[in-house]
All heavy atoms as an XYZ file, in Angstrom:
715
protein
N       0.866     -1.211     -0.033
C       0.003      0.012      0.011
C       0.865      1.252      0.005
O       0.555      2.243     -0.736
C      -0.918     -0.054      1.225
C      -2.024      1.055      1.171
S      -3.196      0.687     -0.101
C      -4.395      1.808      0.332
N       1.939      1.245      0.738
C       2.820      2.329      0.789
C       3.528      2.627     -0.501
O       3.725      3.711     -0.954
C       3.875      2.150      1.904
C       3.254      2.295      3.288
C       5.096      3.126      1.807
C       2.850      3.557      3.850
N       3.691      1.590     -1.267
C       4.451      1.620     -2.523
C       3.601      2.473     -3.477
O       4.087      3.252     -4.278
C       4.725      0.281     -3.041
C       5.743     -0.463     -2.342
C       5.940     -1.913     -2.778
O       5.223     -2.423     -3.626
N       6.983     -2.630     -2.215
N       2.309      2.177     -3.552
C       1.417      2.804     -4.529
C       1.342      4.280     -4.144
O       1.256      5.145     -4.980
C       0.008      2.282     -4.541
C      -0.029      0.873     -5.209
C      -1.432      0.341     -5.103
C      -1.402     -1.035     -5.742
N      -2.762     -1.650     -5.814
N       1.394      4.606     -2.848
C       1.211      5.972     -2.372
C       2.500      6.721     -2.757
O       2.377      7.836     -3.229
C       1.051      5.958     -0.798
C       0.894      7.363     -0.298
C       0.755      7.263      1.226
C       0.703      8.695      1.841
N       0.759      8.562      3.377
N       3.647      6.104     -2.575
C       4.940      6.810     -2.994
C       4.975      7.056     -4.456
O       5.488      8.101     -4.928
C       6.113      5.977     -2.449
C       6.363      6.094     -0.975
O       5.792      7.024     -0.409
O       7.065      5.245     -0.497
N       4.549      6.049     -5.254
C       4.565      6.249     -6.713
C       3.606      7.297     -7.143
O       3.970      8.221     -7.987
C       4.212      4.928     -7.381
C       5.368      3.939     -7.228
C       3.945      5.184     -8.888
C       5.101      2.509     -7.802
N       2.543      7.394     -6.534
C       1.430      8.430     -6.812
C       1.961      9.808     -6.444
O       1.810     10.817     -7.137
C       0.165      8.220     -6.126
C      -0.956      9.219     -6.428
C      -1.497      9.329     -7.635
C      -1.240     10.170     -5.472
C      -2.461     10.347     -7.914
C      -2.163     11.188     -5.685
C      -2.729     11.246     -6.939
N       2.655      9.956     -5.231
C       3.199     11.169     -4.849
C       4.338     11.606     -5.823
O       4.379     12.855     -6.246
C       3.811     11.118     -3.386
C       2.700     10.960     -2.399
C       4.670     12.309     -3.028
C       3.122     10.619     -0.985
N       5.171     10.773     -6.222
C       6.136     11.096     -7.275
C       5.498     11.419     -8.581
O       5.950     12.437     -9.208
N       4.471     10.790     -8.998
C       3.679     11.097    -10.167
C       3.186     12.521    -10.132
O       3.355     13.349    -11.016
C       2.669     10.071    -10.417
C       1.942     10.215    -11.687
C       2.452      9.721    -12.858
C       0.671     10.816    -11.739
C       1.779      9.837    -14.059
C      -0.015     10.892    -12.966
C       0.504     10.429    -14.130
N       2.574     12.890     -8.940
C       1.959     14.159     -8.810
C       3.090     15.278     -8.780
O       2.925     16.337     -9.425
C       1.145     14.242     -7.502
C       0.546     15.516     -7.237
C      -0.535     15.973     -7.955
C       1.035     16.355     -6.202
C      -1.139     17.206     -7.771
C       0.486     17.624     -5.943
C      -0.631     18.058     -6.734
N       4.166     14.984     -8.010
C       5.187     15.923     -7.984
C       5.815     16.218     -9.366
O       6.168     17.315     -9.763
C       6.305     15.485     -7.029
C       5.721     15.638     -5.519
C       7.585     16.273     -7.092
C       6.588     15.005     -4.491
N       5.992     15.103    -10.149
C       6.598     15.219    -11.553
C       5.657     16.130    -12.414
O       6.210     16.889    -13.123
N       4.314     15.941    -12.362
C       3.431     16.771    -13.154
C       3.515     18.213    -12.646
O       3.501     19.141    -13.418
C       2.006     16.241    -13.069
C       1.715     15.351    -14.264
C       1.223     14.112    -14.060
C       1.777     15.844    -15.579
C       0.953     13.312    -15.099
C       1.526     15.083    -16.653
C       1.091     13.769    -16.378
N       3.533     18.428    -11.320
C       3.557     19.746    -10.809
C       4.898     20.385    -11.247
O       4.849     21.622    -11.605
C       3.411     19.734     -9.295
C       3.352     21.080     -8.574
C       2.063     21.778     -8.982
C       3.388     20.809     -7.075
N       5.971     19.816    -11.113
C       7.259     20.348    -11.460
C       7.321     20.685    -12.937
O       7.726     21.721    -13.333
C       8.422     19.398    -11.124
O       8.262     19.039     -9.763
C       9.768     20.017    -11.413
N       6.713     19.825    -13.813
C       6.711     20.088    -15.242
C       5.830     21.238    -15.561
O       6.147     22.078    -16.470
C       6.262     18.820    -15.963
N       4.657     21.371    -14.888
C       3.765     22.500    -15.084
C       4.443     23.854    -14.687
O       4.440     24.737    -15.413
C       2.494     22.339    -14.201
C       1.511     23.465    -14.372
C       0.795     23.665    -15.565
C       1.415     24.422    -13.396
C      -0.045     24.682    -15.724
C       0.539     25.502    -13.518
C      -0.198     25.615    -14.707
N       5.127     23.841    -13.536
C       5.826     25.047    -13.072
C       6.937     25.396    -14.086
O       7.233     26.496    -14.465
C       6.344     24.829    -11.734
C       5.144     24.817    -10.679
C       7.264     25.977    -11.314
C       5.458     24.453     -9.278
N       7.727     24.332    -14.515
C       8.741     24.595    -15.441
C       8.256     25.161    -16.811
O       8.841     26.018    -17.401
N       7.159     24.491    -17.258
C       6.508     25.075    -18.553
C       6.008     26.500    -18.340
O       6.247     27.313    -19.290
C       5.331     24.196    -19.034
O       5.865     22.762    -19.062
C       4.792     24.576    -20.239
N       5.520     26.843    -17.194
C       5.078     28.169    -16.936
C       6.250     29.118    -16.944
O       6.131     30.243    -17.567
C       4.304     28.239    -15.624
C       3.886     29.666    -15.166
C       2.861     30.311    -15.826
C       4.666     30.264    -14.136
C       2.463     31.628    -15.485
C       4.242     31.569    -13.895
C       3.193     32.230    -14.470
N       7.337     28.789    -16.366
C       8.555     29.613    -16.364
C       9.104     29.784    -17.750
O       9.428     30.932    -18.137
C       9.633     28.998    -15.375
C      10.916     29.693    -15.544
C       9.141     29.047    -13.931
N       9.147     28.728    -18.525
C       9.576     28.852    -19.863
C       8.692     29.781    -20.679
O       9.187     30.691    -21.420
C       9.700     27.421    -20.613
C       9.920     27.561    -22.081
C      10.877     26.663    -19.963
N       7.339     29.639    -20.582
C       6.471     30.575    -21.370
C       6.588     31.900    -20.814
O       6.556     32.879    -21.629
C       5.086     29.987    -21.127
C       4.675     28.886    -21.956
C       3.247     28.354    -21.690
C       4.770     29.161    -23.439
N       6.817     32.155    -19.530
C       6.995     33.480    -19.001
C       8.244     34.166    -19.460
O       8.329     35.298    -19.751
C       6.971     33.423    -17.441
C       7.074     34.836    -16.814
C       5.958     35.677    -16.806
C       8.266     35.170    -16.207
C       6.104     36.933    -16.226
C       8.379     36.471    -15.590
C       7.295     37.277    -15.561
O       7.369     38.476    -15.003
N       9.352     33.312    -19.596
C      10.620     33.945    -20.054
C      10.621     34.255    -21.520
O      11.207     35.228    -21.985
C      11.779     32.986    -19.723
C      12.061     32.815    -18.210
C      13.159     31.795    -18.021
C      12.490     34.201    -17.662
N       9.987     33.431    -22.326
C      10.086     33.563    -23.750
C       8.903     34.280    -24.411
O       9.030     34.580    -25.626
C      10.287     32.243    -24.466
C      11.633     31.558    -24.099
C      11.678     30.378    -23.491
C      12.743     32.228    -24.366
C      12.849     29.796    -23.060
C      13.989     31.655    -24.097
C      14.053     30.427    -23.446
N       7.885     34.473    -23.744
C       6.734     35.299    -24.325
C       6.377     36.378    -23.232
O       6.642     36.224    -22.084
C       5.503     34.429    -24.562
O       4.986     33.901    -23.293
C       5.738     33.275    -25.514
N       5.689     37.335    -23.692
C       5.204     38.460    -22.838
C       3.719     38.209    -22.515
O       3.069     39.203    -22.159
C       5.435     39.746    -23.482
C       6.814     40.103    -23.595
O       7.712     39.707    -22.808
N       7.214     40.846    -24.629
N       3.244     36.998    -22.744
C       1.827     36.753    -22.449
C       1.588     35.834    -21.229
O       2.587     35.357    -20.701
C       1.200     36.068    -23.742
C       1.453     36.947    -24.878
C       1.360     36.177    -26.213
O       1.387     34.954    -26.199
N       1.197     36.819    -27.312
N       0.326     35.693    -20.918
C       0.066     34.691    -19.854
C       0.217     33.264    -20.267
O       0.756     32.866    -21.315
N      -0.102     32.375    -19.320
C       0.091     30.899    -19.557
C      -0.796     30.460    -20.749
O      -0.381     29.766    -21.639
C      -0.218     30.117    -18.323
C      -0.129     28.657    -18.421
C       1.361     28.330    -18.476
C      -0.632     27.998    -17.141
N      -2.074     30.835    -20.710
C      -3.080     30.352    -21.716
C      -2.713     30.885    -23.118
O      -2.689     30.145    -24.134
C      -4.470     30.625    -21.319
C      -5.490     30.145    -22.384
C      -4.802     29.926    -19.989
N      -2.512     32.159    -23.176
C      -2.223     32.790    -24.422
C      -0.895     32.385    -24.996
O      -0.726     32.108    -26.234
C      -2.196     34.337    -24.358
C      -3.593     35.008    -23.991
C      -3.627     35.094    -22.537
O      -2.703     35.111    -21.754
O      -4.793     35.379    -22.005
N       0.161     32.222    -24.155
C       1.452     31.856    -24.642
C       1.394     30.396    -25.070
O       2.008     29.982    -26.047
N       0.629     29.554    -24.342
C       0.485     28.111    -24.730
C      -0.155     27.956    -26.114
O       0.252     27.242    -26.861
C      -0.295     27.394    -23.691
C      -0.263     25.938    -23.745
C       0.867     25.167    -23.229
C      -1.275     25.168    -24.381
C       0.950     23.841    -23.317
C      -1.143     23.824    -24.471
C      -0.105     23.148    -23.914
N      -1.256     28.760    -26.285
C      -2.006     28.615    -27.599
C      -1.120     29.194    -28.704
O      -1.132     28.634    -29.799
C      -3.370     29.352    -27.513
O      -3.149     30.799    -27.310
N      -0.363     30.264    -28.516
C       0.458     30.846    -29.516
C       1.645     29.891    -29.878
O       1.987     29.689    -31.115
C       1.046     32.209    -29.155
C      -0.001     33.281    -29.195
O      -0.946     33.076    -29.851
N       0.291     34.255    -28.494
N       2.199     29.278    -28.888
C       3.246     28.219    -29.190
C       2.686     27.043    -29.833
O       3.368     26.406    -30.729
C       3.964     27.791    -27.879
C       4.809     28.890    -27.277
S       6.182     29.270    -28.230
C       7.007     30.610    -27.349
N       1.428     26.653    -29.520
C       0.825     25.550    -30.209
C       0.592     25.821    -31.660
O       0.770     24.982    -32.535
C      -0.515     25.101    -29.543
C      -1.045     23.884    -30.062
C      -2.255     23.461    -29.273
C      -2.866     22.195    -29.871
N      -4.106     21.773    -29.193
N       0.119     27.083    -31.947
C      -0.071     27.477    -33.269
C       1.269     27.544    -34.084
O       1.270     27.209    -35.326
C      -0.754     28.901    -33.368
C      -2.150     28.866    -32.945
C      -2.752     30.334    -32.958
C      -4.078     30.365    -32.352
N      -4.567     31.725    -32.221
N       2.286     27.929    -33.426
C       3.647     27.950    -34.121
C       4.291     26.516    -34.222
O       5.359     26.460    -34.916
C       4.588     28.948    -33.324
N       3.697     25.604    -33.638
C       4.294     24.285    -33.689
C       5.457     24.060    -32.796
O       6.235     23.136    -32.989
N       5.564     24.821    -31.703
C       6.676     24.762    -30.838
C       6.267     24.274    -29.423
O       7.138     24.338    -28.420
C       7.332     26.154    -30.721
C       7.933     26.672    -31.961
S       8.571     28.282    -31.814
C       9.655     28.147    -30.385
N       5.100     23.765    -29.246
C       4.664     23.269    -27.890
C       5.421     22.209    -27.358
O       5.700     22.055    -26.149
C       3.090     23.011    -27.952
C       2.548     23.103    -26.502
C       2.724     21.773    -28.580
C       2.704     24.404    -25.872
N       5.940     21.305    -28.272
C       6.655     20.127    -27.788
C       7.989     20.615    -27.189
O       8.442     20.081    -26.165
N       8.584     21.620    -27.849
C       9.894     22.147    -27.382
C       9.637     22.899    -26.017
O      10.478     22.769    -25.124
C      10.335     23.132    -28.386
C      10.821     22.358    -29.648
C      11.209     23.370    -30.747
C      11.457     22.601    -31.965
N      11.641     23.391    -33.151
N       8.516     23.532    -25.833
C       8.286     24.239    -24.537
C       8.049     23.282    -23.421
O       8.557     23.434    -22.366
C       7.033     25.127    -24.713
C       6.593     25.672    -23.478
C       7.272     26.268    -25.754
N       7.283     22.181    -23.764
C       7.023     21.189    -22.699
C       8.370     20.457    -22.322
O       8.665     20.187    -21.169
C       5.946     20.186    -23.116
C       4.632     20.896    -23.181
C       5.822     18.980    -22.175
C       3.513     20.035    -23.796
N       9.219     20.184    -23.313
C      10.459     19.576    -23.083
C      11.334     20.483    -22.218
O      11.972     19.958    -21.240
C      11.166     19.271    -24.458
O      10.346     18.479    -25.188
C      12.493     18.591    -24.190
N      11.401     21.683    -22.529
C      12.204     22.641    -21.692
C      11.614     22.776    -20.196
O      12.321     22.922    -19.286
C      12.315     24.028    -22.286
C      13.175     24.111    -23.485
C      13.019     25.530    -24.062
C      14.577     23.889    -23.165
N      10.267     22.610    -20.153
C       9.602     22.742    -18.853
C       9.897     21.479    -18.026
O       9.712     21.545    -16.779
N      10.237     20.393    -18.613
C      10.457     19.171    -17.943
C      11.884     18.980    -17.409
O      12.182     18.018    -16.777
C      10.053     17.900    -18.820
S       8.365     17.833    -19.038
N      12.717     19.948    -17.774
C      14.194     19.822    -17.237
C      14.210     19.792    -15.716
O      15.011     19.041    -15.159
C      15.022     20.936    -17.791
C      15.136     20.665    -19.301
C      16.321     21.149    -17.178
C      15.897     21.696    -20.060
N      13.338     20.535    -14.955
C      13.425     20.424    -13.488
C      13.043     19.027    -12.970
O      13.524     18.608    -11.901
C      12.389     21.376    -13.009
C      12.302     22.446    -14.080
C      12.487     21.686    -15.372
N      12.408     18.287    -13.805
C      12.143     16.849    -13.325
C      13.309     16.030    -13.339
O      13.454     15.113    -12.512
C      11.076     16.202    -14.335
C       9.695     16.502    -13.938
O       9.402     17.067    -12.860
N       8.713     16.198    -14.805
N      14.271     16.311    -14.217
C      15.575     15.548    -14.187
C      16.298     15.885    -12.868
O      16.803     14.935    -12.241
C      16.358     16.035    -15.407
C      17.770     15.374    -15.596
C      17.607     13.916    -15.787
C      18.500     16.079    -16.637
N      16.354     17.127    -12.483
C      16.919     17.527    -11.222
C      16.209     16.813    -10.003
O      16.884     16.287     -9.097
C      16.974     19.032    -11.074
C      17.804     19.635    -12.190
C      17.552     19.427     -9.670
C      17.684     21.116    -12.276
N      14.892     16.842    -10.107
C      14.111     16.250     -9.048
C      14.332     14.768     -8.912
O      14.382     14.156     -7.873
C      12.611     16.474     -9.335
C      11.617     15.907     -8.318
C      11.683     16.467     -6.927
C      10.187     16.032     -8.925
N      14.461     14.098    -10.123
C      14.722     12.647    -10.172
C      16.064     12.324     -9.368
O      16.103     11.426     -8.595
C      14.728     12.157    -11.590
C      15.230     10.736    -11.785
C      14.259      9.747    -11.482
C      16.379     10.459    -12.259
C      14.596      8.410    -11.675
C      16.781      9.095    -12.416
C      15.868      8.073    -12.126
N      17.099     13.048     -9.679
C      18.395     12.759     -9.057
C      18.341     13.086     -7.541
O      18.980     12.412     -6.709
C      19.501     13.455     -9.783
C      19.887     12.789    -11.090
C      19.602     13.445    -12.271
C      20.385     11.462    -11.045
C      19.922     12.734    -13.472
C      20.633     10.837    -12.279
C      20.421     11.481    -13.431
N      17.569     14.166     -7.146
C      17.563     14.431     -5.729
C      16.751     13.311     -5.066
O      17.175     12.891     -3.901
C      16.738     15.759     -5.552
C      17.616     16.908     -5.999
C      16.324     15.961     -4.144
C      16.887     18.219     -6.071
N      15.693     12.769     -5.673
C      15.006     11.655     -5.009
C      15.814     10.349     -4.991
O      15.738      9.666     -3.942
C      13.648     11.404     -5.743
C      12.511     12.490     -5.632
C      11.417     12.169     -6.517
C      12.128     12.548     -4.165
N      16.626     10.129     -5.921
C      17.462      8.973     -5.895
C      18.558      9.104     -4.796
O      18.913      8.179     -4.087
C      18.195      8.822     -7.225
C      17.337      8.103     -8.327
C      18.171      7.971     -9.525
C      16.766      6.884     -7.882
N      19.045     10.329     -4.619
C      20.084     10.569     -3.576
C      19.414     10.414     -2.221
O      20.238     10.004     -1.271
C      20.671     11.984     -3.724
C      21.870     12.255     -2.967
C      22.687     13.323     -3.596
C      24.066     13.214     -2.959
N      25.139     12.757     -3.907
N      18.195     10.700     -2.019
C      17.519     10.582     -0.751
C      16.975      9.212     -0.504
O      16.193      8.930      0.441
C      16.458     11.627     -0.550
C      17.018     13.013     -0.463
C      15.976     14.020     -0.069
C      16.543     15.401      0.184
N      15.500     16.284      0.658
N      17.226      8.259     -1.390
C      16.735      6.862     -1.390
C      15.277      6.807     -1.452
O      14.655      5.943     -0.777
C      17.329      6.146     -0.158
C      18.772      5.877     -0.285
O      19.316      5.730     -1.299
N      19.392      5.995      0.902
N      14.575      7.634     -2.195
C      13.154      7.612     -2.492
C      12.998      7.049     -3.863
O      12.502      7.746     -4.769
C      12.602      9.048     -2.389
C      12.843      9.698     -1.100
C      11.898      9.159     -0.036
C      12.000      9.971      1.230
N      11.046      9.527      2.326
N      13.356      5.743     -4.020
C      13.251      5.159     -5.360
C      11.867      5.063     -5.945
O      11.761      5.309     -7.157
C      13.845      3.743     -5.262
C      15.323      3.756     -4.966
O      15.991      4.827     -5.133
O      15.803      2.768     -4.396
N      10.865      4.878     -5.105
C       9.552      4.755     -5.615
C       8.976      6.080     -6.062
O       8.208      6.216     -7.083
C       8.626      4.057     -4.611
C       8.966      2.649     -4.250
C       8.103      2.161     -3.141
C       8.703      1.807     -5.499
N       9.309      7.121     -5.354
C       8.918      8.467     -5.785
C       9.578      8.846     -7.094
O       9.050      9.475     -7.977
C       9.247      9.536     -4.782
C       8.274      9.546     -3.569
S       8.618     10.922     -2.460
C       7.603     10.424     -1.142
N      10.828      8.435     -7.184
C      11.617      8.739     -8.449
C      10.978      7.926     -9.576
O      10.943      8.391    -10.755
C      13.077      8.307     -8.313
N      10.491      6.732     -9.338
C       9.761      5.923    -10.298
C       8.480      6.702    -10.802
O       8.045      6.708    -11.991
C       9.414      4.587     -9.747
C       8.870      3.658    -10.893
C       8.587      2.337    -10.260
N       9.767      1.656     -9.648
C       9.715      0.516     -9.057
N       8.629     -0.105     -8.809
N      10.924      0.029     -8.552
N       7.766      7.257     -9.801
C       6.564      8.109    -10.152
C       6.927      9.281    -11.035
O       6.145      9.613    -11.984
N       8.105      9.938    -10.765
C       8.516     11.131    -11.664
C       8.679     10.565    -13.061
O       8.348     11.173    -14.009
C       9.745     11.734    -11.057
C      10.379     12.820    -12.051
C       9.424     12.411     -9.716
N       9.410      9.384    -13.213
C       9.655      8.835    -14.615
C       8.301      8.491    -15.187
O       8.172      8.678    -16.453
C      10.614      7.658    -14.397
C      11.937      8.109    -13.976
C      10.635      6.909    -15.775
C      12.652      9.049    -14.853
N       7.400      7.942    -14.462
C       6.021      7.624    -14.969
C       5.347      8.854    -15.498
O       4.752      8.904    -16.623
C       5.257      6.931    -13.983
C       3.920      6.428    -14.334
C       4.052      5.279    -15.361
C       3.076      5.862    -13.193
N       5.445      9.971    -14.797
C       4.799     11.252    -15.229
C       5.538     11.806    -16.484
O       4.903     12.314    -17.413
C       4.854     12.291    -14.158
O       6.160     12.793    -13.936
N       6.848     11.435    -16.623
C       7.545     11.962    -17.810
C       7.145     11.100    -19.001
O       6.995     11.681    -20.088
C       9.097     11.735    -17.578
C       9.717     12.719    -16.592
S       9.565     14.413    -17.055
C      10.655     14.412    -18.399
N       6.894      9.855    -18.867
C       6.348      9.067    -19.941
C       5.007      9.498    -20.451
O       4.799      9.626    -21.616
C       6.260      7.551    -19.534
C       7.565      6.776    -19.638
C       7.884      5.926    -18.529
C       8.360      6.901    -20.627
C       9.130      5.267    -18.522
C       9.607      6.210    -20.730
C      10.012      5.364    -19.637
N       4.120      9.807    -19.486
C       2.904     10.341    -19.845
C       2.962     11.718    -20.566
O       2.272     11.998    -21.535
C       1.943     10.480    -18.606
C       0.465     10.701    -18.935
C      -0.115      9.701    -19.813
C      -0.220     10.879    -17.643
N       3.920     12.614    -20.098
C       4.107     13.818    -20.732
C       4.647     13.656    -22.206
O       4.270     14.427    -23.116
C       4.991     14.708    -19.945
C       4.414     15.424    -18.761
C       5.456     16.019    -17.823
C       3.348     16.380    -19.117
N       5.525     12.651    -22.387
C       5.994     12.390    -23.780
C       4.852     12.014    -24.590
O       4.743     12.423    -25.823
C       7.097     11.303    -23.702
C       7.399     10.769    -25.060
C       8.372     11.812    -23.005
N       3.964     11.100    -24.115
C       2.822     10.738    -24.928
C       1.894     11.918    -25.321
O       1.458     12.038    -26.480
C       2.059      9.601    -24.228
C       2.914      8.372    -24.204
C       0.719      9.343    -24.862
C       2.364      7.224    -23.313
N       1.679     12.787    -24.362
C       0.879     14.032    -24.504
C       1.539     14.942    -25.517
O       0.892     15.536    -26.361
C       0.656     14.755    -23.224
C      -0.353     14.083    -22.244
C      -0.435     14.851    -20.921
C      -1.732     13.999    -22.870
N       2.925     15.026    -25.523
C       3.573     15.905    -26.386
C       3.452     15.385    -27.808
O       3.324     16.138    -28.745
C       5.063     15.999    -26.001
O       5.125     16.505    -24.662
C       5.860     16.944    -26.906
N       3.548     14.041    -27.980
C       3.430     13.489    -29.370
C       1.981     13.643    -29.806
O       1.881     14.012    -31.077
C       3.835     11.999    -29.288
C       3.438     11.301    -30.555
C       5.294     11.782    -28.983
N       1.001     13.551    -28.942
C      -0.331     13.710    -29.446
C      -0.615     15.143    -29.839
O      -1.275     15.483    -30.796
C      -1.388     13.262    -28.338
C      -1.299     11.713    -28.255
C      -2.748     13.713    -28.711
C      -2.099     11.160    -27.079
N      -0.095     16.197    -28.979
C      -0.318     17.596    -29.248
C       0.352     17.985    -30.516
O       0.206     18.840    -31.223
C       0.054     18.377    -28.094
C      -0.799     18.265    -26.848
C      -0.312     19.111    -25.667
C      -2.189     18.707    -27.123
C-alpha cells in the first residue's frame, strides 16, 4: 500500500514540477500569460519544445529523489515523464 502511495506522490510531484517549469519557460520567452502563450506556441508548432524545456526540472528532481533513497517516488516522476511524452506526441 505504501508503494502505490509513494509512486502516486512522485507522479503528482513530476506533473507539478513540469507545469511550473513550462510556466517559467512561457513566462521567459513570451510576454503573455500561460493560456495565451500556450496557444500561440501551439499555433507555431513549438509546444513540444516548450514542454520539453519545462520538464528539465524533473531531471533534477529525479536525481534528488534517488540521492535521498526515495526510489519509488523517483519511479513516479519517470512515469509522469512518460505520460508527458505521450501527450507531447499527441499535441
